C-alpha positions in Angstrom: 6.8 156.6 107.4 4.3 159.0 108.3 5.7 162.0 111.0 4.3 162.2 114.1 4.3 166.1 115.4 3.6 166.5 118.6 -0.5 166.0 120.2 -1.1 164.9 116.6 -3.7 161.7 116.3 -1.9 159.0 112.9 -5.0 156.5 111.9 -3.2 153.4 110.1 -5.0 151.9 107.3 -4.6 148.7 106.3 -5.3 147.4 102.7 -5.0 143.7 102.3 -5.2 143.1 98.2 -5.7 140.1 96.5 -7.0 140.7 92.5 -9.8 143.2 93.2 -8.7 144.5 89.7 -9.6 148.4 89.5 -11.5 148.3 92.7 -8.4 149.3 95.0 -7.5 152.0 93.0 -10.8 153.6 93.3 -10.3 152.6 97.4 -7.0 154.8 97.3 -8.8 157.7 95.5 -11.7 157.3 98.0 -9.5 157.9 101.0 -7.4 160.9 99.4 -10.5 162.5 98.8 -11.3 162.7 102.7 -11.9 165.4 105.1 -9.0 164.4 108.1 -9.3 167.8 110.2 -6.1 167.8 111.8 -5.2 163.6 111.9 -2.3 162.5 110.2 -2.8 159.5 108.2 -0.6 156.1 106.8 -1.6 153.7 104.3 -0.2 150.4 104.1 -1.6 148.4 101.1 0.0 144.5 101.6 -0.3 142.3 98.8 -1.4 138.5 98.6 0.4 137.4 95.4 -1.9 139.3 93.3 -1.9 138.2 89.6 -3.9 141.3 88.0 -3.0 145.0 87.7 -4.4 145.9 90.6 -1.3 147.3 92.6 -0.1 148.8 89.3 -3.0 150.8 88.8 -3.1 151.9 92.0 0.7 152.8 92.0 -0.1 155.7 89.3 -1.9 157.5 91.9 0.0 156.6 94.8 0.9 159.1 97.3 4.1 160.2 99.6 2.0 158.5 102.7 1.3 155.3 101.0 3.8 152.2 100.6 3.2 148.4 99.2 4.4 145.8 100.8 4.3 142.4 98.9 3.5 138.4 100.4 4.3 137.1 97.0 1.5 133.7 97.9 -1.5 134.2 99.1 -1.1 134.3 102.8 -4.6 134.3 103.7 -6.9 137.0 105.0 -5.2 136.7 108.8 -1.1 136.5 107.8 -1.6 138.7 105.2 -3.2 141.3 107.4 -0.8 140.1 110.3 2.7 140.7 108.2 1.6 144.2 107.9 1.8 145.2 111.5 5.1 145.2 112.2 5.6 148.2 109.3 2.9 150.4 111.3 4.1 154.2 112.7 4.8 153.7 116.4 3.2 156.2 116.7 0.2 155.2 115.6 -3.0 155.7 117.7 -5.5 153.9 115.4 -5.6 150.9 113.0 -7.9 150.9 110.4 -8.2 147.5 108.6 -10.5 148.1 105.3 -11.5 145.5 102.4 -9.3 147.1 99.3 -13.0 146.7 97.3 -14.8 149.2 99.6 -14.9 153.7 99.2 -15.1 155.7 101.9 -17.0 158.7 102.2 -15.8 162.3 102.4 -16.5 162.8 105.7 -16.2 158.6 107.4 -12.5 158.5 108.7 -12.8 161.5 110.7 -16.3 161.0 111.9 -15.6 158.2 112.8 -12.4 158.9 114.4 -13.6 161.9 116.3 -16.1 159.6 117.4 -13.2 157.6 119.5 -11.7 160.8 120.4 -15.0 161.6 122.5 -15.6 158.0 123.5 -12.7 156.5 125.4 -15.1 153.5 126.2 -14.7 152.5 122.7 -12.0 150.1 121.9 -13.2 149.3 118.9 -16.1 150.3 116.0 -17.4 149.6 112.4 -19.8 152.0 110.9 -22.2 151.8 108.3 -21.2 149.3 105.8 -23.7 149.3 102.7 -23.8 146.7 100.2 -23.4 147.4 97.0 -24.7 144.7 95.5 -28.2 145.7 97.4 -27.9 149.0 98.7 -28.5 147.8 101.7 -26.6 147.4 105.3 -24.9 144.1 105.1 -25.6 142.1 107.8 -22.3 141.0 108.6 -21.4 144.7 110.2 -23.3 144.1 112.6 -24.2 140.6 113.7 -23.7 138.6 117.1 -21.2 136.2 117.8 -22.7 132.3 116.2 -22.9 130.5 118.4 -24.8 127.2 118.2 -28.4 129.0 118.8 -27.8 131.8 116.8 -26.4 129.9 114.0 -29.3 127.6 114.1 -32.1 130.3 114.3 -30.2 131.8 110.8 -29.9 128.5 108.7 -32.1 126.2 110.0 -34.8 128.2 111.1 -34.8 131.6 109.1 -38.9 132.3 109.2 -38.0 132.7 113.2 -36.6 136.2 112.4 -38.8 137.2 110.5 -41.8 135.7 112.0 -40.4 137.7 114.9 -38.1 140.5 114.1 -37.9 142.6 117.6 -37.9 139.1 120.0 -33.4 138.9 121.0 -34.2 135.4 121.0 -34.4 134.9 117.3 -32.1 137.4 116.4 -29.0 136.9 117.9 -27.1 136.4 114.7 -27.5 139.6 113.3 -29.1 141.4 116.0 -31.7 142.1 114.0 -33.9 142.7 117.1 -32.0 146.2 117.9 -32.4 149.5 116.0 -29.4 149.4 112.8 -30.1 153.7 112.7 -28.7 154.1 117.1 -24.8 153.6 118.4 -24.3 150.4 119.9 -22.2 148.1 121.5 -22.5 144.4 119.5 -20.3 142.0 120.0 -19.1 141.6 116.1 -18.3 142.8 112.7 -17.4 142.0 109.2 -13.9 142.7 108.8 -13.9 145.0 105.7 -14.3 147.7 108.2 -12.6 147.6 111.3 -11.3 150.5 113.7 -9.1 149.5 116.8 -7.2 151.2 119.0 -3.3 150.1 118.3 -2.6 149.0 122.4 -5.6 147.2 122.1 -5.0 145.5 119.0 -1.0 144.5 120.9 -2.7 143.1 123.8 -5.0 140.9 122.1 -2.5 140.0 119.9 -4.1 140.6 116.6 -5.4 138.2 113.6 -5.6 134.5 114.6 -3.5 133.0 111.2 -5.3 129.0 111.8 -7.9 130.9 109.7 -7.2 131.3 106.3 -10.6 132.7 105.5 -13.7 133.3 106.5 -14.6 133.4 110.3 -11.0 135.5 111.4 -12.4 139.1 112.1 -15.3 137.2 114.3 -12.2 135.5 116.7 -11.2 138.8 116.4 -14.2 140.5 117.5 -14.5 137.3 120.2 -11.0 137.9 121.5 -12.2 141.7 122.1 -14.9 141.2 124.1 -13.1 137.9 126.1 -10.2 140.2 127.2 -13.1 143.0 128.1 -12.7 146.1 125.3 -16.1 147.2 123.8 -16.6 147.7 120.1 -19.4 149.5 118.8 -21.6 149.8 116.0 -21.9 153.8 115.0 -23.7 153.9 111.8 -23.2 158.2 111.5 -20.8 157.5 108.3 -21.1 154.6 105.6 -18.5 152.6 103.3 -19.5 151.2 100.3 -18.2 147.7 99.3 -18.4 145.7 96.5 -18.3 142.2 98.3 -17.6 139.2 96.8 -15.1 140.5 94.0 -12.2 137.7 95.0 -13.9 135.2 97.1 -16.5 134.4 94.1 -19.5 134.4 95.8 -21.3 137.2 95.2 -20.8 139.5 92.4 -18.2 141.8 92.2 -18.5 145.7 90.9 -22.5 147.3 91.0 -24.1 144.6 89.3 -21.3 143.1 87.2 -21.4 139.1 87.7 -18.0 137.5 89.6 -15.5 136.2 87.0 -14.1 133.8 89.9 -14.6 130.4 88.5 -16.7 127.5 90.2 -13.4 126.0 91.6 -13.3 129.6 93.5 -16.7 128.9 94.3 -16.3 125.6 95.9 -13.4 126.6 97.6 -14.8 129.4 98.9 -18.1 127.7 100.2 -15.7 125.2 101.8 -13.7 127.8 104.0 -16.5 129.4 104.8 -17.5 126.6 106.7 -14.8 125.2 107.8 -14.1 128.6 109.5 -17.3 127.8 111.6 -15.5 124.5 112.6 -12.2 126.3 113.4 -14.7 129.0 115.8 -16.4 126.6 117.3 -13.5 124.2 119.0 -11.5 127.0 119.8 -14.0 129.0 121.7 -17.1 127.7 122.3 -16.6 123.3 122.3 -16.2 123.2 126.1 -19.4 125.4 127.2 -21.3 122.0 125.5 -21.6 118.9 126.7 -20.0 115.8 124.4 -23.6 114.6 122.4 -24.3 118.4 121.9 -21.2 118.3 120.5 -21.9 116.1 117.8 -24.9 117.7 116.8 -23.0 121.2 115.9 -20.5 118.7 113.4 -23.3 117.4 111.6 -25.2 121.1 111.3 -22.4 122.0 109.5 -21.9 119.5 107.4 -24.9 119.5 106.1 -24.0 123.5 105.5 -21.4 123.3 104.1 -22.8 119.3 101.9 -25.5 122.5 101.0 -22.9 125.7 100.1 -21.1 123.0 97.8 -23.9 122.5 95.7 -24.8 125.4 95.1 -21.5 126.5 94.2 -21.5 123.6 91.8 -25.0 123.9 90.3 -26.3 127.2 91.1 
């Protein structure tokens, strides 16, 4: 465990590992190469029953501040991350949830902690997540909550955000009407890079284990807002994300095609829409009359049918 000298800020990084092959090693190397100034660092890698060589590769370069924990089976994203919470240094001030299929820039960790330290009103934050497949901002790192209206515009009327890019009414899903180059408060972000004050995570109860895969990051951010905490988007540092390497819904390393099977893609497609049902049932259902709830359920069913079809045949 990282020692905590007086007045030293400790950052705990939790990396949930599941079959990312060499990407976990690359992620660790990028962290080890970070300029942390006077900040202290501990890294907790919790493995969800990986069957590849990711752990053995990572252990060949692991430093003393890195610990490994085995879950022996795939607990899902929420439970997997929660399983590491009890091992955190009790003196940690910040907890960063970081995907193993990412790499951080040399100044990313230092800059974002500096931002948190100089802005006490910020309870959680994310940064510019660069999607390596497109070399562009991953839109999920800067988004609004998937209310029925926001989801309807995004999934069923996608031409509206394109026709009216600066109109809040039609751009609520990804907050596309806002300037992505500015520091700003947002509703939610992707769980690939989420930095939160440890005291804040303790108060909201960390990750909701009703979610297995997908949707848990949106729910986490919803709980932040529900409890009066502030989540910010900080674009002045970045993380590179090789999205979809394990899920099977996108390409992996650089432009390499995903190695996941068709069955994995189908399960991922179903999991993504099931997460929508869970989020709506837990957080939004009481805001709408029964008839409208029926419309929401049918809309999710239609979206699931499309995604499963795409996973099977496209």
